[in-house]
C-alpha positions, 0 to 999 in steps of 0.5 A: 500500500502507498500514500497518494499525494495529489498536488493541484499545481502539478495535477498528478499523483505520486505514490510512496509505497512501503515494503510488503510483509515479505510474502510477495503479494497478498497473503493467504489471510488477505485472500481469506478475509476477502480484502479488496484487491482494488478500491478505485475511483475516478477523481476527475479528468486531466490533460492525460485523461481520467485521474484515478485513486485506489485506496488499496493500490495507492492508499489507505490514506489520501491528503487533499488540499486546496483553497476555499472554493477550489472544489475539495468538498465536491471531489470528496463527495464524488469519491465517497459516492463512488465508494458507496456504490461499489461496496456494501455497507458491511464492507465500507463504513464512513464517519464524515468530519464536516466543519462547515456546519454539516453543509458539505457532507449532509447529503451523505448522512442518509447513506447506509454506509454513514455511521455519523457526520461530525460537525463544528456545531457539536464539539462534544460529539466530535470529542467523543468520536475522536476519543473512540477513534483513538481507543480503536487505533490503539486496540488495533496497534496492540493486536498487530504489535503482539503478532509482529504484523505491520497490517491485517494481511500480515497477521497469522491466519489463526488470529481472531480479532474480537469486535470492539464495543461489546459486539455480543461475541461476534467477530469482526476483522481488524480491517473493517 
């Protein structure tokens, strides 16, 4: 996986790719868990044709920057709608942070994929969400560290990751 960086002034993607977990491709665990091989989306059209991003091949993180009115929110909405159309809600969950009072991502709040929309109008809700996110990241880090794995695909096949938050004994995979 790499980290896509799009620079509007250059209008191109540069991908920085860290090394794999030494298995020469997808691990048997990644295959067994049905981790997607690709999560592509067309972000726009440049002088050389469609500009694409893939959260598996280029991700899992992206940084988007631009001045006020440059179309950042519209690009993100387009990207998220493409992801939602290509993935079932049990395979994609969105938590949207919208510091325009909910005006930017409000239309996506009704998607079955959307777990919540955090806004600047509810700082206490945002703080709760950030605290929960921090706890989940630490939980995942502990599981990965305990097995010497850099990501989910590198975990040994025998590792079962319990659902956080009292999931009633159900199991969910770390990557969801």
